[in-house]
C-alpha positions as CSV (number, residue, x, y, z in Angstrom):
1,X,10.8,-24.6,-41.3
2,X,8.8,-22.6,-43.8
3,X,9.2,-18.9,-44.4
4,X,6.0,-17.2,-44.8
5,X,7.3,-14.6,-47.1
6,X,11.0,-14.1,-48.0
7,X,10.5,-10.4,-48.8
8,X,9.0,-7.4,-47.2
9,X,8.2,-5.9,-50.4
10,X,6.3,-8.2,-52.7
11,X,3.9,-5.5,-53.9
12,X,6.6,-3.6,-55.6
13,X,10.1,-4.1,-56.9
14,X,11.0,-0.7,-58.3
15,X,11.8,2.6,-56.5
16,X,9.8,4.5,-59.1
17,X,6.8,3.1,-57.4
18,X,7.7,5.1,-54.3
19,X,8.5,8.3,-56.1
20,X,6.5,10.0,-58.9
21,X,7.9,13.4,-58.3
22,X,11.0,14.4,-60.2
23,X,12.2,18.1,-59.6
24,X,15.6,17.8,-61.1
25,X,15.4,15.5,-64.1
26,X,19.0,14.4,-64.6
27,X,20.0,11.1,-65.9
28,X,23.3,9.3,-65.4
29,X,25.1,8.1,-68.6
30,X,26.1,4.9,-66.8
31,X,24.0,2.6,-64.8
32,X,23.8,3.6,-61.1
33,X,25.9,1.5,-58.7
34,X,23.0,0.8,-56.4
35,X,19.2,0.9,-57.0
36,X,17.0,2.0,-54.1
37,X,15.6,-1.3,-53.2
38,X,19.1,-2.7,-52.7
39,X,20.1,0.0,-50.2
40,X,17.0,0.4,-48.3
41,X,17.1,-1.0,-44.6
42,X,13.8,-2.4,-43.3
43,X,12.6,-1.2,-40.0
44,X,11.8,-4.8,-39.0
45,X,14.3,-7.3,-37.5
46,X,12.4,-10.4,-37.4
47,X,10.2,-12.4,-39.8
48,X,7.4,-14.9,-38.7
49,X,8.0,-18.5,-39.5
50,X,5.6,-21.4,-39.2
51,X,7.3,-24.7,-38.1
52,X,6.1,-28.0,-39.8
53,X,4.0,-28.9,-36.6
54,X,2.1,-25.5,-36.9
55,X,4.0,-23.6,-34.2
56,X,4.9,-20.0,-34.9
57,X,8.1,-18.2,-33.9
58,X,10.2,-15.4,-35.2
59,X,13.7,-15.6,-36.8
60,X,16.0,-12.6,-37.3
61,X,16.2,-11.0,-40.7
62,X,19.8,-11.3,-41.7
63,X,21.6,-9.1,-42.6
64,X,19.6,-6.1,-41.7
65,X,22.2,-3.4,-42.2
66,X,24.6,-4.4,-45.0
67,X,27.5,-2.2,-46.0
68,X,27.7,-0.8,-49.6
69,X,31.4,-0.2,-49.0
70,X,30.9,3.5,-49.5
71,X,31.3,4.9,-46.1
72,X,29.5,8.3,-46.5
73,X,26.5,6.6,-48.4
74,X,26.2,4.1,-45.5
75,X,26.4,6.9,-43.0
76,X,23.5,8.5,-44.8
77,X,21.5,5.3,-45.1
78,X,21.9,4.7,-41.3
79,X,21.1,8.3,-40.6
80,X,17.7,7.7,-42.4
81,X,17.2,4.3,-40.7
82,X,17.2,6.2,-37.3
83,X,14.3,8.3,-38.6
84,X,16.2,11.5,-39.0
85,X,15.4,13.4,-42.2
86,X,17.3,16.6,-42.2
87,X,19.8,16.7,-45.1
88,X,21.3,19.9,-43.7
89,X,21.9,18.4,-40.3
90,X,23.6,15.4,-41.7
91,X,25.8,17.4,-43.9
92,X,26.8,19.7,-41.0
93,X,27.7,16.7,-38.9
94,X,30.0,15.4,-41.7
95,X,31.4,18.7,-42.9
96,X,29.6,18.4,-46.3
97,X,27.4,20.9,-48.2
98,X,23.9,19.8,-49.3
99,X,24.6,20.0,-53.1
100,X,27.7,17.8,-52.5
101,X,25.5,15.2,-50.8
102,X,23.0,15.5,-53.7
103,X,25.8,14.8,-56.2
104,X,27.2,11.8,-54.2
105,X,23.8,10.1,-53.8
106,X,23.0,11.0,-57.4
107,X,26.2,9.4,-58.7
108,X,25.4,6.3,-56.6
109,X,21.8,5.7,-57.2
110,X,20.6,8.0,-60.0
111,X,18.5,10.0,-57.5
112,X,19.4,13.0,-55.7
113,X,19.4,13.0,-51.9
114,X,16.0,14.6,-51.4
115,X,14.3,12.1,-53.8
116,X,16.3,9.3,-52.1
117,X,15.1,10.5,-48.7
118,X,11.5,10.9,-49.8
119,X,11.6,7.4,-51.3
120,X,12.9,6.0,-48.0
121,X,10.2,7.7,-46.0
122,X,7.5,6.5,-48.2
123,X,8.7,2.8,-48.3
124,X,9.2,3.0,-44.5
125,X,5.6,4.5,-44.1
126,X,4.2,1.7,-46.5
127,X,5.9,-1.2,-44.5
128,X,4.4,0.4,-41.2
129,X,1.0,0.8,-42.8
130,X,0.9,-2.7,-44.2
131,X,2.6,-4.8,-41.4
132,X,1.5,-3.1,-38.3
133,X,-1.6,-1.7,-36.7
134,X,0.2,1.6,-35.6
135,X,-1.8,4.7,-35.8
136,X,-1.3,7.2,-38.5
137,X,0.5,9.7,-36.2
138,X,2.9,6.9,-35.2
139,X,3.5,5.8,-38.7
140,X,4.3,9.5,-39.7
141,X,6.7,9.8,-36.8
142,X,8.5,6.5,-37.3
143,X,8.8,6.9,-41.0
144,X,10.6,10.1,-40.6
145,X,7.9,12.2,-42.2
146,X,7.1,13.9,-38.9
147,X,3.4,14.7,-38.5
148,X,0.1,13.3,-39.8
149,X,-0.5,16.2,-42.1
150,X,2.8,15.8,-43.7
151,X,2.2,12.0,-44.2
152,X,-1.3,12.8,-45.7
153,X,0.3,15.4,-48.1
154,X,3.1,12.9,-49.1
155,X,0.4,10.1,-49.9
156,X,-1.6,12.6,-51.8
157,X,1.4,13.7,-53.8
158,X,2.9,10.2,-54.6
159,X,-0.4,7.9,-54.5
160,X,-3.3,10.2,-54.9
161,X,-4.8,8.7,-51.7
162,X,-4.8,9.1,-47.8
163,X,-2.6,6.9,-45.7
164,X,-5.6,5.0,-44.5
165,X,-6.7,4.3,-48.1
166,X,-3.1,3.2,-48.9
167,X,-3.2,0.9,-45.9
168,X,-6.3,-0.7,-47.2
169,X,-5.0,-1.0,-50.6
170,X,-1.6,-2.7,-49.9
171,X,-2.5,-4.9,-46.9
172,X,-2.8,-8.6,-47.5
173,X,-4.4,-11.3,-45.3
174,X,-2.2,-12.2,-42.4
175,X,0.3,-9.2,-43.0
176,X,-0.2,-7.8,-39.5
177,X,2.4,-9.5,-37.4
178,X,4.4,-11.1,-40.4
179,X,7.4,-8.9,-39.3
180,X,8.3,-7.3,-36.2
């Protein structure tokens, strides 16, 4: 059995690739416990595999959701994985304040909760643009950005291009269908 590609993200290995906007420029005096790429949960659950005889089948991506052993951080990651994006609603459901969540996420990742959420949404949108033929409105909805104008604004802000231009820039031959 041969895996076509072991990683979803061979075009970038740094969370900085996803976020160029820094509102609160703070730095930790220690290395963050987690980097963004370690904590991101892909939307895909299966990877395409070619057998030696040329047959194609899909194997599960394991483990899709791994625990960081920080319960509140995992709850936030799973919340984002469900396509939800409201920091206020997340905090309300756990009895937190938004500034407290910002501090927690910052201590763990070196990014505040807003930047972490925006990085999550952009990476999710990049995955959907690269590996699927979903329409731009579907990508906007599934990435947690919401609407096509929001997605367009986010891509203009982070990459200085439209979502369609980004799709053309990151898609490689045979990418569509590589994951599902």
